[in-house]
N, C-alpha and C positions, 0 to 999 in steps of 0.2 A: 053587704051583698056586693059582689063584684060582677062586672060584665066583661066577657071575653069576646073579641071580634075575630071571626074566622072569614077568610076570603078564599073561597074555592077558585081554583084556577082551571082554565081550559087547556087541555093538552093538545098541542099542534102536531104537525108531522115532524119526523126526525130531520135534523139539519143535515146538510151535505157533509159536514165534518164528522158528525156522529155516524153517518152511513159509511163513510170511508174508513173509519177506525173500527167499524162493526161493534160499536158500543150501544147501549140501550139508554141513552139520555133523551129526555123529552124536552122540547122547547116550550116554555111556559109563555103564553101570550097574556093579554090583559085580563084582569079579574072580572068575573061575571057579576057577582052580587055579594052583599055583606049579610051574614046571618049572625044572630046574637044568641049566646048560650049563657044563662045565668046560673050562678052557683053561690053557695054561702060557705063561710068558714065556720068551724066549730068555735063556740064561745070559750074563752079562757076559763079553765076550771081552777077555782081557788084551791090552794093547798089545804089539806085536812091532816090533822095530827093522827098518827097511827099508834095504837097501844098494842104491843105484842105480848104473847104469853111469856111466862118466866123462862129464863134460860137455865137449862139443867145439863146441857152438854155442849161440846165445842161446835158441832154441826149447826145447832140452833143459833149460836152466837154469830158464826160466820154468815149464815143465811140472813140474819137481820142486818149485819154490816153491809152485805151486798145489796139488799133491798134499799137501805138508806143511801148507799153510794150511787146506785143507779137512778134514784129519784132526786138526787142532790139535796136531800134533807138530812140534817144532823140526827144522829142516834143518841138519845140520852139514856144512860144506863145507871141504875141504882144497884150498887153492890150490897147485898144483905145476906143474913144467915138466919136460920131458924132459931138460934139461941140468942139473937140480938133484940132486946126489947125496944130500943130506940128505932130500929128498922121498921118495926110493926106500927110505930106512931107516924113516921115520916112517909112511908110508902103510900098510904091512902091519900095524903095531902098532895103529893107529887102527881099521882094518878088522876086525882080530881082536877088539878090544874091543866094537865095535858088533855084530858077528855073534854074539859069545858072550852077548849079552843085557845088557850094562851099560847101565843107564838104563831098562830095561823096567819095573821096579818103580815108577819115578817117572812113567811114562806113555809111554815110548818115544821114539825119535828116528829121523829119516831121515838118511842119509849119502851123500855123493857127492864125488868128486874133480873139481875144476875144472881142466882142462888149460889153464893160463894161456897157453902158447905155441901153442895151436891157432889157426889162421888166423881162424876165425870169432869166437872169443872175443876175440882181440886187436883185430880190426877193429870189434867191437861196443863196445869200450871198457869192458868189465866191470871190469877192474882199476882203472881210474880212477874208475868209479862207486862202488866200494866201498873205495877207498883201499888197494888192495893194493900195498904198497911193499917187501915182503920175501917171499921164498919159503923154506920153506913158510909158509903162513898158515892158521890155523884160524879160521873165521868162522861163527858161528851165525846162522840166520835164524829168526825167530819171527813168525808172522802176516805173513809175507812182508817183514819189516823186518830189516835187518842189525842185529845186536846188537854194535855196535862197542866197547862198554865191556868186553866179555869176549873180544875178539879176541886171539888168541895168535900172536906172531911169533917167540918165543924157542924155538929148536930144542931146547935142553936141556930145557925144560919138556915139549915134545912127545915127547921120548924117555923121559920119566919116566912109567912105567905108572900109579903111584898118582895122580899129578897128573891124568893124562888121565881116569882113571876118575871122579875127583871132578868134573872139568870136564864130562864127559858127563852125569853125574847132575844137576848143577846146571842145565845147559841143558835136560834132559828135564823138569825141574820147571816150566818156563815154561808149557807147554801152551796156547799162544795168548794168554797174558796179557801179552806184551811186557815182560819184565823181572821176572816173578815168580820166576825161578829164583835170583836172588841180588841182593844190594844193590849200589848204586853210590854214587858220591860224594854226589849230592844227597839220596838217601834216608837217608844217614847224618847229613846236616845237618838235614833237615826231617822225617824219618820218613816212613812210608808214608801217603799221602793217600788 
């Protein structure tokens, strides 16, 4: 809780200079009293993970990107298809981790499944745009940019709960900083600039 101090002023007569220039300035004399007004600030709201509906068209995909970009939370996408048996095993595990709050302490994440074989997704060429060449694929977006250096296509890694928890936490640390979640090849050579 903070206290603001207000000092009401007494308005005097117009000064001779103000009268001569026909302006309406008031001369402020000494303050009369001090009044206190108390107010409080809102408590900081902890980040919560968001689980979105499956992406079946380009508009949904862009909406989720904008939502994650405006809230400065990374968007985790699982690219899957109806004919992919591995996707059906991996998706519930990833969803469970996100819903259970993994990554919230680091700032939170958004999550959605992109249905690669949906007609609108295929016709929009999203798979080619983000170089999705294997299913399932985990791809993170931070500040609406694909983080290809941390893209995962290995199904064994996606089935490993500990690996997924660490990957989600690393991505959650980005918070709109495009790569602040973990190092990459160039940062190991040149350091953080």
